[in-house]
C-alpha positions in Angstrom: 0.0 0.0 0.0 3.0 2.3 -0.2 1.7 3.7 -3.5 -1.7 4.6 -2.0 -2.7 8.3 -1.4 -3.7 8.5 2.3 -6.2 11.0 3.7 -6.1 11.9 7.4 -9.4 12.0 9.2 -10.8 15.4 9.9 -11.3 14.3 13.5 -7.5 13.7 13.9 -5.6 16.4 15.7 -2.2 17.9 15.3 -1.2 17.1 18.9 -0.5 13.5 18.3 -3.9 12.3 19.3 -6.2 9.8 17.6 -5.0 9.9 13.9 -6.7 7.7 11.4 -5.9 7.7 7.7 -7.7 5.9 4.8 -6.9 5.5 1.1 -10.1 6.6 -0.9 -8.6 5.8 -4.3 -7.9 2.2 -3.4 -11.4 2.0 -1.7 -13.1 3.2 -4.9 -11.1 0.9 -7.2 -11.5 -2.3 -5.1 -14.5 -1.9 -2.8 -12.0 -2.5 0.2 -11.2 0.5 2.5 -7.6 0.5 3.7 -7.2 2.1 7.1 -4.1 2.9 9.1 -2.6 4.9 12.0 -1.5 8.1 10.3 1.4 8.5 12.8 2.9 5.1 11.6 3.1 5.4 7.9 4.8 2.1 7.4 2.8 0.3 9.9 0.0 -2.3 9.4 -3.1 -1.6 7.4 -6.6 -2.8 8.2 -8.7 -3.6 5.1 -12.4 -3.4 5.6 -15.2 -4.1 3.1 -16.7 -0.8 2.0 -20.2 -1.8 3.1 -18.9 -2.6 6.6 -16.9 0.8 6.7 -20.1 2.7 5.7 -22.0 1.1 8.4 -19.2 1.8 11.0 -19.3 5.5 9.9 -23.1 5.7 10.1 -22.9 4.3 13.7 -20.2 6.7 14.6 -22.3 9.6 13.3 -25.3 8.5 15.4 -23.1 8.3 18.5 -21.6 11.7 18.2 -24.8 13.6 17.1 
């Protein structure tokens, strides 16, 4: 996944807090959403089916609303 363009979550902060990044280009091309810790660029990547990722985000939105 070194060739992926990673996008850091807008909920991440600059103070070294919770930092999540995902690769939307790969997600769009494959239907699988790669997710990683943006502070560890060469660390492990979690790959989640896009339907599961969408459900996860919907649930988070409900919890934070």
